[in-house]
One Martini backbone bead per residue (centre of mass of N, CA, C, O) as a GRO file, in nm:
protein
   63
    1MET     BB    1  -8.869  -3.423   2.881
    2ARG     BB    2  -8.942  -3.117   2.754
    3GLU     BB    3  -8.831  -2.881   2.561
    4LYS     BB    4  -8.778  -2.569   2.501
    5ARG     BB    5  -8.882  -2.343   2.274
    6PRO     BB    6  -8.828  -2.093   2.094
    7GLY     BB    7  -8.970  -1.808   2.049
    8ARG     BB    8  -9.088  -1.574   1.880
    9GLY     BB    9  -8.832  -1.341   1.862
   10ALA     BB   10  -8.604  -1.464   1.965
   11ARG     BB   11  -8.280  -1.412   2.088
   12LEU     BB   12  -7.983  -1.544   2.054
   13PRO     BB   13  -7.809  -1.418   2.275
   14LYS     BB   14  -7.992  -1.516   2.511
   15GLN     BB   15  -7.970  -1.819   2.435
   16TYR     BB   16  -7.670  -1.834   2.462
   17SER     BB   17  -7.641  -1.742   2.752
   18ASN     BB   18  -7.817  -1.971   2.868
   19ALA     BB   19  -7.638  -2.207   2.758
   20LEU     BB   20  -7.382  -2.123   2.909
   21GLN     BB   21  -7.503  -2.152   3.193
   22ARG     BB   22  -7.575  -2.458   3.164
   23HIS     BB   23  -7.289  -2.549   3.112
   24THR     BB   24  -7.161  -2.455   3.363
   25ARG     BB   25  -7.345  -2.629   3.559
   26MET     BB   26  -7.256  -2.899   3.436
   27VAL     BB   27  -6.951  -2.885   3.498
   28GLU     BB   28  -6.987  -2.857   3.798
   29PHE     BB   29  -7.133  -3.126   3.838
   30LEU     BB   30  -6.916  -3.316   3.712
   31THR     BB   31  -6.697  -3.258   3.938
   32THR     BB   32  -6.872  -3.437   4.157
   33VAL     BB   33  -6.826  -3.699   4.017
   34THR     BB   34  -6.758  -4.013   4.074
   35ASP     BB   35  -6.621  -4.306   3.969
   36GLY     BB   36  -6.859  -4.476   4.078
   37GLU     BB   37  -7.089  -4.325   3.947
   38LEU     BB   38  -6.993  -4.349   3.656
   39ALA     BB   39  -6.996  -4.665   3.654
   40ALA     BB   40  -7.306  -4.696   3.747
   41HIS     BB   41  -7.387  -4.454   3.510
   42ALA     BB   42  -7.282  -4.468   3.208
   43ASP     BB   43  -7.535  -4.441   3.026
   44TYR     BB   44  -7.616  -4.163   3.127
   45PHE     BB   45  -7.345  -4.006   3.063
   46GLY     BB   46  -7.345  -4.071   2.767
   47SER     BB   47  -7.621  -3.939   2.686
   48LEU     BB   48  -7.547  -3.661   2.800
   49GLY     BB   49  -7.319  -3.607   2.606
   50GLU     BB   50  -7.470  -3.622   2.340
   51HIS     BB   51  -7.676  -3.401   2.404
   52HIS     BB   52  -7.472  -3.176   2.439
   53ARG     BB   53  -7.341  -3.183   2.156
   54GLU     BB   54  -7.594  -3.110   1.998
   55HIS     BB   55  -7.612  -2.815   2.130
   56LEU     BB   56  -7.327  -2.713   2.049
   57ALA     BB   57  -7.366  -2.735   1.745
   58GLU     BB   58  -7.605  -2.539   1.732
   59LEU     BB   59  -7.457  -2.289   1.847
   60GLU     BB   60  -7.214  -2.281   1.653
   61SER     BB   61  -7.394  -2.222   1.392
   62HIS     BB   62  -7.463  -1.919   1.524
   63ALA     BB   63  -7.174  -1.778   1.589
   0.00000   0.00000   0.00000
């Protein structure tokens, strides 16, 4: 799935707000993952974490 790129003239504060909302939803989701699910899908959760860290670094560079 392709990610949306910010349009021209998009304001960072709105993008930042949206990213924080997605982060909150991700944390809420992760609290529901069981140890068994984590073990069964370790590759998925590892790549998810890497992807998330990439976006955090991007946002922090603009903060």
